[in-house]
C-alpha positions in Angstrom: 178.2 -54.8 152.3 180.1 -57.4 150.5 179.7 -59.9 153.2 176.1 -59.1 153.7 175.3 -59.4 150.0 177.2 -62.7 149.8 175.2 -64.1 152.7 171.9 -63.2 151.1 172.7 -64.7 147.8 173.8 -67.9 149.4 170.5 -68.3 151.2 168.2 -68.3 148.0 168.0 -71.7 146.3 168.8 -71.8 142.6 165.9 -73.2 140.5 167.0 -74.4 137.1 164.6 -73.7 134.1 162.3 -76.5 132.9 163.6 -78.2 129.8 161.5 -77.6 126.6 159.0 -80.4 125.7 159.8 -82.6 122.8 157.3 -82.7 119.9 156.1 -86.2 121.0 155.5 -85.1 124.6 153.8 -81.9 123.4 151.4 -84.0 121.2 150.5 -86.4 124.1 149.8 -83.4 126.3 147.5 -81.8 123.8 145.6 -85.1 123.3 145.1 -85.5 127.0 143.7 -82.0 127.3 141.4 -82.6 124.4 140.0 -85.8 125.9 139.5 -84.1 129.2 137.5 -81.3 127.4 135.4 -83.9 125.5 134.5 -85.6 128.8 133.5 -82.3 130.3 131.3 -81.5 127.3 129.6 -84.9 127.4 128.9 -84.5 131.1 127.5 -81.0 130.6 125.2 -82.2 127.7 124.0 -85.1 129.9 123.2 -82.8 132.8 121.3 -80.5 130.4 119.2 -83.3 129.0 118.4 -84.5 132.6 117.3 -81.0 133.6 115.1 -80.7 130.5 113.4 -84.1 131.2 112.8 -83.1 134.8 111.4 -79.8 133.7 109.0 -81.5 131.3 108.0 -84.1 133.9 106.9 -81.4 136.3 105.5 -79.2 133.6 101.9 -77.8 134.0 101.4 -77.9 130.2 98.4 -80.1 129.4 100.1 -81.1 126.1 102.9 -82.9 128.0 102.4 -86.0 130.1 105.4 -87.5 132.0 107.7 -85.9 129.5 105.8 -87.2 126.4 103.9 -84.9 124.0 100.2 -85.4 124.0 98.5 -85.2 120.6 95.1 -83.4 120.7 92.0 -83.7 118.5 93.0 -80.8 116.3 96.3 -82.4 115.5 94.7 -85.8 114.8 92.2 -84.1 112.5 95.0 -82.3 110.7 97.0 -85.6 110.4 94.0 -87.7 109.2 91.6 -85.4 107.3 88.0 -86.7 106.8 87.2 -88.4 103.5 84.7 -86.9 101.2 81.1 -88.2 101.3 80.6 -91.1 99.0 77.8 -89.3 97.4 80.2 -86.6 96.3 82.5 -89.3 94.8 80.6 -91.5 92.3 83.5 -93.9 91.7 83.8 -94.8 95.4 80.1 -95.0 95.7 79.8 -97.5 92.9 82.6 -99.6 94.4 80.9 -99.7 97.8 77.6 -100.5 96.2 79.1 -103.4 94.2 80.8 -104.7 97.4 77.5 -104.6 99.2 75.6 -106.5 96.5 78.4 -109.1 96.3 78.3 -109.7 100.1 74.5 -110.0 100.0 74.5 -112.6 97.2 77.2 -114.6 99.0 75.2 -114.6 102.2 72.1 -115.7 100.3 74.0 -118.6 98.7 75.4 -119.7 102.1 71.9 -119.7 103.6 70.5 -121.6 100.7 73.2 -124.2 100.9 72.6 -124.7 104.6 68.8 -125.1 104.1 69.4 -127.6 101.2 71.8 -129.6 103.3 69.3 -129.8 106.2 66.5 -130.9 103.8 68.7 -133.6 102.2 69.8 -134.9 105.6 66.1 -135.1 106.8 65.1 -136.8 103.5 62.8 -134.0 102.5 64.7 -133.4 99.3 66.2 -135.9 96.8 68.8 -134.2 94.7 69.3 -137.3 92.5 66.0 -139.0 91.9 66.3 -142.5 90.5 65.7 -142.5 86.8 62.8 -144.6 85.7 64.2 -148.0 84.6 62.6 -150.6 82.5 62.4 -153.8 84.5 64.7 -156.5 83.2 62.9 -159.5 81.7 62.8 -162.6 83.8 65.1 -165.3 82.5 63.2 -168.1 80.9 64.2 -171.7 80.5 64.8 -172.6 76.8 61.8 -174.5 75.5 63.6 -176.0 72.5 63.9 -179.8 72.2 67.4 -181.0 71.8 68.8 -184.3 70.5 71.5 -186.0 72.6 74.9 -185.1 71.1 77.9 -187.4 71.3 80.0 -187.0 74.4 83.3 -186.7 72.4 82.0 -183.4 70.9 81.6 -181.6 74.2 84.2 -179.4 75.8 83.5 -178.7 79.4 85.1 -177.3 82.6 84.4 -178.9 86.0 84.4 -176.8 89.2 84.1 -177.9 92.8 81.6 -175.6 94.6 81.6 -177.6 97.9 84.0 -178.2 100.8 84.6 -181.8 99.7 88.2 -182.0 98.7 89.0 -183.6 95.3 85.3 -183.7 94.2 85.9 -181.9 90.9 89.0 -184.0 90.1 87.1 -187.3 90.6 84.1 -186.3 88.6 86.2 -184.9 85.8 88.1 -188.2 85.6 84.8 -190.1 85.3 83.6 -187.7 82.5 86.8 -188.2 80.6 86.2 -192.0 80.8 82.8 -191.3 79.1 84.5 -189.5 76.3 84.0 -185.8 77.3 86.8 -183.3 76.6 87.6 -181.8 80.0 89.6 -178.5 79.8 89.6 -177.0 83.3 89.3 -178.6 86.7 89.2 -176.0 89.6 87.4 -174.8 92.7 84.7 -172.1 92.4 82.0 -171.1 94.9 78.4 -170.8 93.9 75.2 -169.6 95.5 73.2 -172.4 94.0 72.3 -175.6 95.9 71.2 -179.0 94.8 73.1 -181.5 92.7 74.9 -179.3 90.1 74.6 -176.3 87.9 75.2 -176.6 84.2 76.1 -173.3 82.5 76.5 -172.5 78.8 75.7 -169.9 76.1 73.0 -170.4 73.4 75.5 -172.3 71.2 76.2 -174.9 74.0 72.6 -175.6 75.0 72.6 -179.1 73.3 75.8 -180.0 75.1 74.3 -178.8 78.4 71.3 -181.0 77.7 73.6 -183.9 77.3 75.4 -183.2 80.6 72.1 -182.8 82.5 71.1 -186.3 81.4 74.4 -187.5 83.0 74.0 -185.4 86.2 70.6 -186.1 87.7 68.9 -183.2 89.4 71.2 -180.5 87.9 70.0 -177.0 87.0 70.7 -175.2 83.7 71.7 -171.5 83.6 72.4 -169.6 80.4 75.2 -166.9 80.2 76.5 -164.6 77.5 79.4 -166.8 76.1 79.4 -167.3 72.4 81.3 -170.6 72.2 79.9 -174.1 72.8 81.8 -174.8 76.0 79.9 -175.9 79.1 80.7 -175.3 82.8 79.7 -177.8 85.4 79.5 -176.6 89.1 79.2 -179.4 91.6 77.2 -178.2 94.5 76.4 -179.5 98.0 73.7 -181.9 96.9 75.8 -183.8 94.4 76.1 -187.5 95.0 77.2 -189.2 91.8 76.9 -189.3 88.1 74.2 -191.4 86.4 75.3 -194.9 85.5 76.5 -194.9 81.9 74.0 -197.6 80.9 71.1 -195.7 82.5 71.6 -192.3 80.8 68.5 -191.3 78.9 69.6 -190.3 75.4 66.2 -189.6 73.9 65.5 -186.0 72.8 64.3 -183.6 75.4 64.5 -180.1 76.9 66.8 -178.4 79.4 65.9 -178.5 83.1 66.1 -175.2 84.9 63.7 -175.3 87.9 65.5 -172.5 89.8 66.3 -169.4 87.8 67.4 -167.3 90.8 70.1 -167.9 93.4 69.3 -169.8 96.5 70.1 -168.3 99.9 72.9 -170.8 100.7 76.5 -170.5 99.4 79.8 -172.3 99.6 83.3 -170.8 99.8 85.6 -173.7 99.0 87.3 -172.2 96.0 89.9 -169.9 94.7 87.4 -167.5 93.0 83.6 -166.6 92.9 81.4 -166.9 89.9 79.0 -164.0 89.3 76.4 -164.1 86.5 72.7 -163.5 86.2 71.8 -165.7 87.9 75.3 -166.6 89.1 76.0 -170.3 89.6 
């Protein structure tokens, strides 16, 4: 018995008990189990949603199409109820009536504007008719008889209205030698032709008469200046001054055979003279 029992006990292996888990190991084990359970719950929810969509996709319900809910006429009518008739709402009726009238007036204005534009472009309508104007009186040559004033009392300006270089300077020098007071010598174009143009205001007409006697064939033109100065424009037909001993100093009138601009013009100058008529 003793031997037999000793042999039996020696044949069974001895398993030592597992050591108890430390608090840190126990916490890690519980966290691992919690994560495993969370993954199982997510997988189960995903499978449930998949099964639900598949069931809706194969559903025979007419209110469901490929898993989407179909809204019917009744639901639309419930979501968007019909508005009351305008006749039952006087405020809305007045607003719509006012809008209609405004649109009608705007449309009529647009049509009118288009018609007027067409008529103006065709010349059937003149929006700005020319006002009746009184014709300007034709300039007349002064008929007064003038005495020949002394050369030393006359202030004048000499302008070259031709392409001949130095013409105004040469004539101005000759006039100075005759006693005239020459203030300005320059280039200016003029639309007149002939020998020269003598320009002054009413005060300088006697001085202009003097200069016309020294410049044969010159024309007189009156402007609006108030002083007694005289402008002499030498034009394309100018040749020379009258000889000093041949100047007629007897009383006479101004010579202005051409009171309107001639069709020819010169451009040898730094500026253009414009008067009525412009020299």
